[in-house]
C-alpha positions in Angstrom: 109.7 122.8 73.7 106.1 121.9 73.1 107.0 118.2 73.4 108.7 118.7 76.8 105.7 120.6 78.1 103.4 117.8 77.0 105.6 115.2 78.7 105.6 117.2 81.9 101.8 117.5 81.8 101.4 113.8 81.2 103.7 113.0 84.1 101.9 115.4 86.3 98.5 113.8 85.4 99.8 110.4 86.1 101.0 111.6 89.5 97.6 113.0 90.4 95.9 109.8 89.4 98.3 107.8 91.5 97.9 110.1 94.5 94.1 109.9 94.2 94.1 106.1 94.1 96.4 106.0 97.1 94.2 108.3 99.1 91.0 106.5 98.2 92.6 103.2 99.2 91.8 101.4 95.9 93.4 98.0 95.7 91.6 96.1 98.4 92.6 94.9 101.8 95.1 92.2 102.4 93.6 88.8 103.2 92.6 88.4 106.8 93.1 84.6 106.9 95.3 82.1 105.2 99.0 82.3 104.7 101.6 79.7 105.8 100.4 76.8 107.9 102.2 73.8 109.3 101.6 70.6 107.5 101.2 67.3 109.3 102.6 64.1 107.8 105.6 61.9 107.8 109.0 63.5 108.5 111.2 63.6 105.4 114.7 63.6 106.6 
């Protein structure tokens, strides 16, 4: 029983940390430039 309680507490703490990180917006913003661009050059086909 003690092991199950510890596991539940650990899962709950991990959930709280994940929620806090999500609310704070940690992880940066997606790049504002870049991505796919059309290449110029000879046609291959």
